[in-house]
Backbone as XML, in Angstrom:
<?xml version="1.0"?>
<chain id="A" units="angstrom">
  <residue number="1" name="MET">
    <atom name="N" x="118.418" y="80.733" z="115.069"/>
    <atom name="CA" x="118.898" y="82.094" z="114.910"/>
    <atom name="C" x="120.424" y="82.045" z="114.765"/>
  </residue>
  <residue number="2" name="SER">
    <atom name="N" x="120.934" y="82.779" z="113.823"/>
    <atom name="CA" x="122.381" y="82.785" z="113.592"/>
    <atom name="C" x="123.098" y="83.541" z="114.699"/>
  </residue>
  <residue number="3" name="VAL">
    <atom name="N" x="124.376" y="83.245" z="114.838"/>
    <atom name="CA" x="125.162" y="83.914" z="115.871"/>
    <atom name="C" x="125.233" y="85.421" z="115.602"/>
  </residue>
  <residue number="4" name="LEU">
    <atom name="N" x="125.286" y="85.823" z="114.355"/>
    <atom name="CA" x="125.320" y="87.251" z="114.037"/>
    <atom name="C" x="124.017" y="87.931" z="114.462"/>
  </residue>
  <residue number="5" name="MET">
    <atom name="N" x="122.907" y="87.279" z="114.271"/>
    <atom name="CA" x="121.630" y="87.843" z="114.705"/>
    <atom name="C" x="121.598" y="87.986" z="116.227"/>
  </residue>
  <residue number="6" name="LYS">
    <atom name="N" x="122.137" y="87.003" z="116.936"/>
    <atom name="CA" x="122.191" y="87.067" z="118.402"/>
    <atom name="C" x="123.071" y="88.227" z="118.850"/>
  </residue>
  <residue number="7" name="ILE">
    <atom name="N" x="124.192" y="88.393" z="118.175"/>
    <atom name="CA" x="125.098" y="89.497" z="118.508"/>
    <atom name="C" x="124.423" y="90.836" z="118.241"/>
  </residue>
  <residue number="8" name="ASP">
    <atom name="N" x="123.807" y="90.978" z="117.087"/>
    <atom name="CA" x="123.146" y="92.243" z="116.749"/>
    <atom name="C" x="122.057" y="92.587" z="117.765"/>
  </residue>
  <residue number="9" name="ARG">
    <atom name="N" x="121.288" y="91.603" z="118.174"/>
    <atom name="CA" x="120.244" y="91.838" z="119.170"/>
    <atom name="C" x="120.866" y="92.270" z="120.504"/>
  </residue>
  <residue number="10" name="TYR">
    <atom name="N" x="121.940" y="91.586" z="120.895"/>
    <atom name="CA" x="122.633" y="91.926" z="122.136"/>
    <atom name="C" x="123.185" y="93.353" z="122.076"/>
  </residue>
  <residue number="11" name="LEU">
    <atom name="N" x="123.784" y="93.717" z="120.957"/>
    <atom name="CA" x="124.346" y="95.057" z="120.810"/>
    <atom name="C" x="123.256" y="96.129" z="120.887"/>
  </residue>
  <residue number="12" name="ARG">
    <atom name="N" x="122.109" y="95.861" z="120.275"/>
    <atom name="CA" x="120.995" y="96.820" z="120.341"/>
    <atom name="C" x="120.494" y="96.971" z="121.767"/>
  </residue>
  <residue number="13" name="GLN">
    <atom name="N" x="120.370" y="95.857" z="122.475"/>
    <atom name="CA" x="119.827" y="95.890" z="123.837"/>
    <atom name="C" x="120.770" y="96.553" z="124.829"/>
  </residue>
  <residue number="14" name="THR">
    <atom name="N" x="122.067" y="96.373" z="124.645"/>
    <atom name="CA" x="123.031" y="96.885" z="125.616"/>
    <atom name="C" x="123.656" y="98.212" z="125.213"/>
  </residue>
  <residue number="15" name="GLY">
    <atom name="N" x="123.648" y="98.526" z="123.923"/>
    <atom name="CA" x="124.303" y="99.736" z="123.443"/>
    <atom name="C" x="125.818" y="99.598" z="123.390"/>
  </residue>
  <residue number="16" name="MET">
    <atom name="N" x="126.317" y="98.384" z="123.522"/>
    <atom name="CA" x="127.759" y="98.146" z="123.497"/>
    <atom name="C" x="128.288" y="98.304" z="122.069"/>
  </residue>
  <residue number="17" name="PRO">
    <atom name="N" x="129.410" y="98.972" z="121.899"/>
    <atom name="CA" x="130.016" y="99.068" z="120.567"/>
    <atom name="C" x="130.468" y="97.689" z="120.081"/>
  </residue>
  <residue number="18" name="MET">
    <atom name="N" x="130.385" y="97.471" z="118.779"/>
    <atom name="CA" x="130.719" y="96.151" z="118.245"/>
    <atom name="C" x="132.182" y="95.782" z="118.467"/>
  </residue>
  <residue number="19" name="THR">
    <atom name="N" x="133.074" y="96.754" z="118.473"/>
    <atom name="CA" x="134.487" y="96.434" z="118.697"/>
    <atom name="C" x="134.720" y="95.980" z="120.137"/>
  </residue>
  <residue number="20" name="LYS">
    <atom name="N" x="134.035" y="96.606" z="121.070"/>
    <atom name="CA" x="134.168" y="96.193" z="122.474"/>
    <atom name="C" x="133.608" y="94.797" z="122.671"/>
  </residue>
  <residue number="21" name="PHE">
    <atom name="N" x="132.479" y="94.498" z="122.030"/>
    <atom name="CA" x="131.902" y="93.163" z="122.143"/>
    <atom name="C" x="132.892" y="92.111" z="121.649"/>
  </residue>
  <residue number="22" name="GLY">
    <atom name="N" x="133.459" y="92.333" z="120.491"/>
    <atom name="CA" x="134.406" y="91.371" z="119.935"/>
    <atom name="C" x="135.622" y="91.189" z="120.816"/>
  </residue>
  <residue number="23" name="ARG">
    <atom name="N" x="136.119" y="92.278" z="121.350"/>
    <atom name="CA" x="137.305" y="92.218" z="122.215"/>
    <atom name="C" x="137.004" y="91.458" z="123.501"/>
  </residue>
  <residue number="24" name="LEU">
    <atom name="N" x="135.859" y="91.742" z="124.120"/>
    <atom name="CA" x="135.524" y="91.096" z="125.391"/>
    <atom name="C" x="135.112" y="89.633" z="125.217"/>
  </residue>
  <residue number="25" name="SER">
    <atom name="N" x="134.421" y="89.328" z="124.141"/>
    <atom name="CA" x="133.896" y="87.966" z="123.981"/>
    <atom name="C" x="134.932" y="86.977" z="123.458"/>
  </residue>
  <residue number="26" name="VAL">
    <atom name="N" x="135.720" y="87.382" z="122.471"/>
    <atom name="CA" x="136.688" y="86.438" z="121.881"/>
    <atom name="C" x="138.072" y="87.033" z="121.664"/>
  </residue>
  <residue number="27" name="GLY">
    <atom name="N" x="138.287" y="88.271" z="122.105"/>
    <atom name="CA" x="139.596" y="88.888" z="121.955"/>
    <atom name="C" x="139.892" y="89.413" z="120.567"/>
  </residue>
  <residue number="28" name="ASP">
    <atom name="N" x="138.843" y="89.670" z="119.780"/>
    <atom name="CA" x="139.015" y="90.144" z="118.406"/>
    <atom name="C" x="138.099" y="91.342" z="118.158"/>
  </residue>
  <residue number="29" name="PRO">
    <atom name="N" x="138.634" y="92.551" z="118.181"/>
    <atom name="CA" x="137.780" y="93.731" z="117.997"/>
    <atom name="C" x="137.118" y="93.809" z="116.614"/>
  </residue>
  <residue number="30" name="ARG">
    <atom name="N" x="137.617" y="93.059" z="115.638"/>
    <atom name="CA" x="137.027" y="93.073" z="114.286"/>
    <atom name="C" x="135.994" y="91.971" z="114.078"/>
  </residue>
  <residue number="31" name="LEU">
    <atom name="N" x="135.677" y="91.230" z="115.121"/>
    <atom name="CA" x="134.780" y="90.079" z="115.001"/>
    <atom name="C" x="133.472" y="90.407" z="114.295"/>
  </residue>
  <residue number="32" name="VAL">
    <atom name="N" x="132.729" y="91.376" z="114.810"/>
    <atom name="CA" x="131.406" y="91.672" z="114.261"/>
    <atom name="C" x="131.531" y="92.180" z="112.828"/>
  </residue>
  <residue number="33" name="HIS">
    <atom name="N" x="132.489" y="93.042" z="112.584"/>
    <atom name="CA" x="132.711" y="93.537" z="111.221"/>
    <atom name="C" x="132.976" y="92.372" z="110.268"/>
  </residue>
  <residue number="34" name="ASP">
    <atom name="N" x="133.849" y="91.468" z="110.678"/>
    <atom name="CA" x="134.187" y="90.322" z="109.824"/>
    <atom name="C" x="132.991" y="89.391" z="109.628"/>
  </residue>
  <residue number="35" name="LEU">
    <atom name="N" x="132.193" y="89.179" z="110.667"/>
    <atom name="CA" x="131.005" y="88.329" z="110.527"/>
    <atom name="C" x="130.023" y="88.942" z="109.535"/>
  </residue>
  <residue number="36" name="ARG">
    <atom name="N" x="129.880" y="90.248" z="109.584"/>
    <atom name="CA" x="128.979" y="90.931" z="108.645"/>
    <atom name="C" x="129.483" y="90.859" z="107.210"/>
  </residue>
  <residue number="37" name="ARG">
    <atom name="N" x="130.786" y="90.657" z="107.046"/>
    <atom name="CA" x="131.369" y="90.531" z="105.706"/>
    <atom name="C" x="131.467" y="89.074" z="105.249"/>
  </residue>
  <residue number="38" name="GLY">
    <atom name="N" x="130.905" y="88.147" z="106.030"/>
    <atom name="CA" x="130.844" y="86.764" z="105.583"/>
    <atom name="C" x="131.710" y="85.767" z="106.334"/>
  </residue>
  <residue number="39" name="ARG">
    <atom name="N" x="132.459" y="86.221" z="107.323"/>
    <atom name="CA" x="133.288" y="85.283" z="108.099"/>
    <atom name="C" x="132.397" y="84.241" z="108.760"/>
  </residue>
  <residue number="40" name="GLN">
    <atom name="N" x="132.804" y="82.988" z="108.687"/>
    <atom name="CA" x="132.055" y="81.888" z="109.284"/>
    <atom name="C" x="132.792" y="81.384" z="110.523"/>
  </residue>
  <residue number="41" name="PRO">
    <atom name="N" x="132.265" y="81.641" z="111.709"/>
    <atom name="CA" x="132.950" y="81.197" z="112.921"/>
    <atom name="C" x="132.794" y="79.685" z="113.115"/>
  </residue>
  <residue number="42" name="ARG">
    <atom name="N" x="133.806" y="79.082" z="113.687"/>
    <atom name="CA" x="133.741" y="77.660" z="114.006"/>
    <atom name="C" x="132.976" y="77.462" z="115.307"/>
  </residue>
  <residue number="43" name="ALA">
    <atom name="N" x="132.630" y="76.230" z="115.588"/>
    <atom name="CA" x="131.807" y="75.900" z="116.757"/>
    <atom name="C" x="132.395" y="76.410" z="118.075"/>
  </residue>
  <residue number="44" name="PRO">
    <atom name="N" x="133.706" y="76.267" z="118.326"/>
    <atom name="CA" x="134.230" y="76.775" z="119.607"/>
    <atom name="C" x="134.055" y="78.287" z="119.777"/>
  </residue>
  <residue number="45" name="MET">
    <atom name="N" x="134.195" y="79.039" z="118.684"/>
    <atom name="CA" x="134.016" y="80.481" z="118.771"/>
    <atom name="C" x="132.549" y="80.825" z="119.018"/>
  </residue>
  <residue number="46" name="VAL">
    <atom name="N" x="131.658" y="80.132" z="118.346"/>
    <atom name="CA" x="130.228" y="80.359" z="118.562"/>
    <atom name="C" x="129.887" y="80.094" z="120.030"/>
  </residue>
  <residue number="47" name="ALA">
    <atom name="N" x="130.452" y="79.035" z="120.582"/>
    <atom name="CA" x="130.205" y="78.696" z="121.987"/>
    <atom name="C" x="130.706" y="79.805" z="122.912"/>
  </residue>
  <residue number="48" name="ARG">
    <atom name="N" x="131.878" y="80.367" z="122.624"/>
    <atom name="CA" x="132.418" y="81.462" z="123.443"/>
    <atom name="C" x="131.532" y="82.700" z="123.364"/>
  </residue>
  <residue number="49" name="ILE">
    <atom name="N" x="131.048" y="83.007" z="122.175"/>
    <atom name="CA" x="130.175" y="84.168" z="121.978"/>
    <atom name="C" x="128.870" y="83.981" z="122.744"/>
  </residue>
  <residue number="50" name="GLU">
    <atom name="N" x="128.251" y="82.814" z="122.582"/>
    <atom name="CA" x="126.978" y="82.553" z="123.254"/>
    <atom name="C" x="127.152" y="82.525" z="124.769"/>
  </residue>
  <residue number="51" name="SER">
    <atom name="N" x="128.273" y="82.000" z="125.226"/>
    <atom name="CA" x="128.563" y="81.977" z="126.664"/>
    <atom name="C" x="128.716" y="83.394" z="127.209"/>
  </residue>
  <residue number="52" name="PHE">
    <atom name="N" x="129.404" y="84.249" z="126.466"/>
    <atom name="CA" x="129.584" y="85.646" z="126.877"/>
    <atom name="C" x="128.233" y="86.342" z="126.993"/>
  </residue>
  <residue number="53" name="ILE">
    <atom name="N" x="127.382" y="86.166" z="126.007"/>
    <atom name="CA" x="126.056" y="86.807" z="126.025"/>
    <atom name="C" x="125.240" y="86.284" z="127.199"/>
  </residue>
  <residue number="54" name="ALA">
    <atom name="N" x="125.241" y="84.975" z="127.402"/>
    <atom name="CA" x="124.461" y="84.378" z="128.493"/>
    <atom name="C" x="124.968" y="84.839" z="129.855"/>
  </residue>
  <residue number="55" name="ALA">
    <atom name="N" x="126.272" y="84.914" z="130.029"/>
    <atom name="CA" x="126.860" y="85.329" z="131.315"/>
    <atom name="C" x="126.525" y="86.786" z="131.619"/>
  </residue>
  <residue number="56" name="ASP">
    <atom name="N" x="126.504" y="87.620" z="130.601"/>
    <atom name="CA" x="126.214" y="89.026" z="130.803"/>
    <atom name="C" x="124.746" y="89.239" z="131.166"/>
  </residue>
  <residue number="57" name="ARG">
    <atom name="N" x="123.872" y="88.408" z="130.654"/>
    <atom name="CA" x="122.445" y="88.551" z="130.929"/>
    <atom name="C" x="122.081" y="87.979" z="132.298"/>
  </residue>
  <residue number="58" name="ALA">
    <atom name="N" x="122.925" y="87.111" z="132.821"/>
    <atom name="CA" x="122.618" y="86.467" z="134.120"/>
    <atom name="C" x="122.842" y="87.395" z="135.290"/>
  </residue>
</chain>
Protein backbone atom coordinates (compact mmCIF):
# COMPACT_ATOMS: atom_id res chain seq x y z
CA MET A 1 0.00 0.00 0.00
CA SER A 2 1.38 3.41 -0.91
CA VAL A 3 2.05 6.03 1.71
CA LEU A 4 -0.63 8.26 0.18
CA MET A 5 -3.20 5.48 0.53
CA LYS A 6 -2.19 5.04 4.19
CA ILE A 7 -2.55 8.77 4.77
CA ASP A 8 -5.94 8.93 3.06
CA ARG A 9 -7.22 6.02 5.15
CA TYR A 10 -5.90 7.65 8.33
CA LEU A 11 -7.53 10.97 7.44
CA ARG A 12 -10.89 9.28 6.79
CA GLN A 13 -10.74 7.36 10.07
CA THR A 14 -9.73 10.31 12.23
CA GLY A 15 -11.38 13.23 10.43
CA MET A 16 -8.12 15.16 10.69
CA PRO A 17 -7.64 17.89 8.07
CA MET A 18 -4.87 17.13 5.60
CA THR A 19 -2.96 20.32 6.44
CA LYS A 20 -2.90 19.44 10.13
CA PHE A 21 -1.68 15.93 9.34
CA GLY A 22 1.18 17.26 7.25
CA ARG A 23 2.15 19.82 9.86
CA LEU A 24 2.11 17.33 12.74
CA SER A 25 3.75 14.43 10.93
CA VAL A 26 6.57 16.12 8.99
CA GLY A 27 6.19 19.87 9.55
CA ASP A 28 4.78 20.54 6.07
CA PRO A 29 1.12 21.59 5.84
CA ARG A 30 1.19 21.07 2.03
CA LEU A 31 2.40 17.47 2.28
CA VAL A 32 -0.83 15.69 1.35
CA HIS A 33 -1.67 18.18 -1.39
CA ASP A 34 1.80 17.77 -2.89
CA LEU A 35 1.65 13.96 -2.66
CA ARG A 36 -1.67 13.99 -4.52
CA ARG A 37 -0.02 16.10 -7.23
CA GLY A 38 2.79 13.57 -7.71
CA ARG A 39 5.42 14.43 -5.10
CA GLN A 40 7.54 11.37 -4.32
CA PRO A 41 8.66 11.26 -0.68
CA ARG A 42 12.04 9.79 0.18
CA ALA A 43 12.43 6.87 2.58
CA PRO A 44 13.12 8.99 5.71
CA MET A 45 9.93 10.99 5.16
CA VAL A 46 7.88 7.85 4.58
CA ALA A 47 9.29 6.47 7.84
CA ARG A 48 8.27 9.64 9.72
CA ILE A 49 4.76 9.51 8.27
CA GLU A 50 4.30 5.82 9.10
CA SER A 51 5.71 6.37 12.59
CA PHE A 52 3.26 9.23 13.20
CA ILE A 53 0.30 7.10 12.10
CA ALA A 54 1.43 4.12 14.20
CA ALA A 55 2.04 6.26 17.31
CA ASP A 56 -1.38 7.87 17.04
CA ARG A 57 -3.12 4.50 16.76
CA ALA A 58 -1.26 3.07 19.77
